[in-house]
C-alpha positions in Angstrom: -2.2 -10.8 10.9 -1.0 -13.8 9.0 2.3 -15.1 10.5 5.3 -15.8 8.4 4.5 -19.5 8.7 1.2 -18.9 6.9 2.9 -17.2 4.0 3.1 -19.2 0.8 6.2 -21.1 -0.2 8.9 -18.7 -1.3 9.1 -20.2 -4.8 5.6 -18.9 -5.4 6.9 -15.4 -5.0 9.4 -15.9 -7.8 11.8 -15.1 -9.2 10.1 -14.5 -12.5 12.0 -13.5 -15.7 11.5 -9.9 -16.8 13.6 -9.2 -19.9 17.3 -9.6 -18.9 16.5 -9.6 -15.2 14.2 -11.2 -12.7 11.5 -9.9 -10.4 9.5 -11.2 -7.4 5.7 -11.1 -7.1 5.2 -7.7 -5.3 1.7 -8.8 -4.0 3.4 -10.8 -1.3 4.1 -8.9 1.9 7.8 -9.5 2.2 8.5 -8.4 -1.4 6.2 -5.4 -1.0 8.2 -4.2 2.1 11.5 -5.0 0.5 10.6 -2.7 -2.5 9.2 0.3 -0.5 11.2 0.5 2.7 14.7 0.8 1.2 16.7 3.9 2.2 17.3 4.7 -1.5 16.0 7.5 -3.7 14.2 5.0 -5.9 12.4 3.3 -3.1 11.4 6.5 -1.3 10.2 8.2 -4.5 8.1 5.1 -5.5 6.5 5.1 -2.0 5.8 8.8 -2.1 4.2 8.5 -5.6 2.1 5.5 -4.6 0.7 7.3 -1.6 0.1 10.5 -3.6 -1.8 8.6 -6.3 -4.2 7.2 -3.7 -4.8 10.2 -1.4 -5.3 12.6 -4.3 -2.5 15.1 -3.6 1.3 15.2 -3.8 3.1 14.1 -0.6 6.7 13.3 0.1 7.6 10.5 2.5 10.1 11.8 5.0 10.7 8.9 7.3 9.7 5.3 7.9 8.3 5.2 11.4 8.0 1.5 12.2 7.9 -1.9 10.4 6.1 -4.7 12.3 6.4 -3.9 16.0 7.6 -6.6 18.3 5.2 -8.8 20.3 5.7 -9.4 24.0 3.6 -12.6 24.1 2.8 -15.0 21.3 -0.9 -15.0 22.5 -1.1 -11.3 21.8 -3.0 -10.2 18.7 -0.3 -9.3 16.3 -0.4 -5.7 15.0 0.5 -5.4 11.3 2.2 -2.1 10.4 3.7 -3.0 7.1 5.0 0.4 6.1 4.2 3.1 8.7 5.6 6.4 7.6 5.5 10.2 8.0 5.3 12.8 5.2 7.4 15.9 5.1 4.4 17.8 6.6 3.9 15.3 9.4 0.9 13.4 8.1 0.9 9.7 9.2 0.4 7.0 6.6 0.3 3.2 7.0 0.5 1.3 3.7 0.1 -2.5 3.6 -0.2 -5.3 1.1 -2.5 -8.2 2.1 -2.2 -11.2 -0.3 -4.9 -13.2 1.6 -6.8 -10.7 3.7 -9.2 -11.8 6.4 -13.0 -11.6 6.0 -12.8 -9.0 8.8 -10.4 -6.8 7.0 -12.6 -3.7 7.0 -12.9 -3.8 10.8 -9.2 -4.5 11.1 -8.4 -1.4 9.0 -10.6 0.8 11.2 -8.8 -0.5 14.3 -5.4 0.3 12.9 -6.4 3.7 11.5 -7.6 4.6 15.0 -4.4 3.4 16.6 -2.3 5.3 14.2 -4.3 8.5 14.8 -4.4 8.4 18.6 -0.7 7.6 18.7 0.1 11.2 18.0 1.4 13.2 21.0 -0.6 16.1 22.4 1.6 16.9 25.3 2.2 20.5 26.4 -0.1 23.4 27.2 0.3 24.8 23.7 -1.1 21.7 22.0 -4.8 21.3 21.0 -6.7 18.7 19.0 -6.2 20.9 16.0 -2.6 20.0 16.1 -3.4 16.4 15.1 -2.2 15.5 11.7 -4.1 13.8 8.9 -3.8 10.0 9.1 -4.2 7.5 6.3 -4.6 3.8 6.5 -4.0 2.3 3.0 -4.6 -1.4 2.3 -3.9 -3.1 -1.0 -5.9 -6.3 -1.1 -4.6 -8.9 -3.5 -7.3 -11.5 -3.1 -11.1 -11.4 -2.5 -13.7 -8.7 -3.1 -14.9 -6.7 -0.2 -17.3 -4.2 -1.7 -20.1 -5.0 -4.1 -19.4 -2.4 -6.8 -16.8 -2.6 -9.6 -14.6 0.3 -8.3 -11.3 -1.0 -7.2 -10.3 2.0 -5.0 -12.4 3.2 -2.1 -11.7 6.2 0.2 -13.7 6.1 3.4 -14.5 9.2 5.5 -16.7 10.0 8.5 -20.0 11.0 6.9 -23.7 11.5 7.9 -25.5 9.8 5.0 -29.0 11.0 6.1 -28.1 14.7 6.0 -25.2 14.4 3.5 -22.7 16.2 5.8 -19.1 15.3 6.2 -17.5 15.5 9.7 -14.3 16.8 8.0 -12.3 14.3 10.0 -8.6 13.7 9.7 -8.6 10.0 9.3 -9.1 8.1 6.0 -9.2 4.5 5.2 -8.3 3.7 1.5 -8.7 0.2 0.0 -7.4 -1.1 -3.3 -9.0 -4.4 -4.5 -6.6 -5.8 -7.1 -9.1 -8.5 -8.3 -11.2 -5.7 -9.8 -8.5 -4.5 -12.2 -9.5 -6.8 -15.1 -11.4 -4.0 -17.0 -8.6 -1.5 -16.3 -5.6 -3.4 -17.6 -6.8 -3.2 -21.2 -7.3 0.6 -21.2 -4.8 2.7 -23.2 -2.1 3.9 -20.9 -2.8 7.6 -21.6 -6.4 7.1 -20.3 -5.2 5.5 -17.0 -5.0 7.4 -13.8 -1.8 7.0 -11.7 -3.8 4.9 -9.2 -4.9 2.6 -12.1 -1.3 2.3 -13.3 -0.1 1.3 -9.9 -2.9 -1.3 -9.4 -2.2 -2.9 -12.8 1.5 -2.9 -12.0 0.8 -4.8 -8.7 -1.6 -7.3 -10.2 0.1 -8.1 -13.5 3.8 -7.6 -12.9 4.6 -11.3 -13.1 2.0 -12.1 -15.8 3.8 -12.7 -19.0 0.6 -12.1 -21.1 0.5 -8.6 -19.7 4.2 -7.9 -20.0 3.9 -5.3 -22.7 1.4 -3.4 -20.7 3.7 -3.3 -17.7 6.6 -2.1 -19.8 4.4 0.6 -21.2 3.5 1.7 -17.7 7.1 1.8 -16.5 8.2 3.7 -19.6 5.5 6.3 -18.9 5.7 6.6 -15.1 9.2 7.0 -13.7 8.2 6.3 -10.1 6.7 2.9 -11.1 9.9 2.1 -13.0 11.8 2.9 -9.8 9.7 0.3 -8.0 10.4 -2.2 -10.7 14.2 -1.5 -10.5 14.1 -1.8 -6.7 12.2 -5.1 -7.0 14.8 -6.5 -9.4 17.8 -5.4 -7.4 16.8 -5.9 -3.8 14.4 -8.8 -3.4 16.5 -11.9 -4.4 17.6 -12.4 -0.8 14.0 -13.4 0.1 14.4 -16.8 -1.7 17.8 -17.7 -0.2 
């Protein structure tokens, strides 16, 4: 976990002009959380849509569980739960933005996925392991490449590669490598998946050369437009 002291100077986050308003760079952790954790329809709809686009089915975020738990001792390893939430059906999802992820990021993601999964209660004689809900650890990685291929989204499951058998487990780790979106940004909007639209939005929101593409995306996808509106309305306090 990078501490607040290690974050870049606030002027690097913005604000950046966007038409008749200003936006902050959503790839920075404080801005990302400010956009997606508001108790508003726009913020909650945008978060639900983002998660749905990455896990491959429609979910509705019901509650935000926790946001950066406290530390008892500064020597403790800090646990980063940027946006821990629960869907209407009880699935647990942790979504985070890492502007400068560590080289050990894949191992860290496995650690946090495990913590989120085993944190579910199984108390009571009527409870079994089948009562455990699906759990998703989603990391949007702004810098660095972690996997050698050109796919910017990866979804990891327990799997036996020798026999090509899936365990059918209930935990998934999903990564989004924004640095791989170069070939995606120039695709026609109608050919983009919703995951591609979100990734391009994150990577190029403050890039004036790609402004027309961002406007196209927000005109086409209401939930991304809601994230843009929340950014413009609710992140200016971060630079005061």
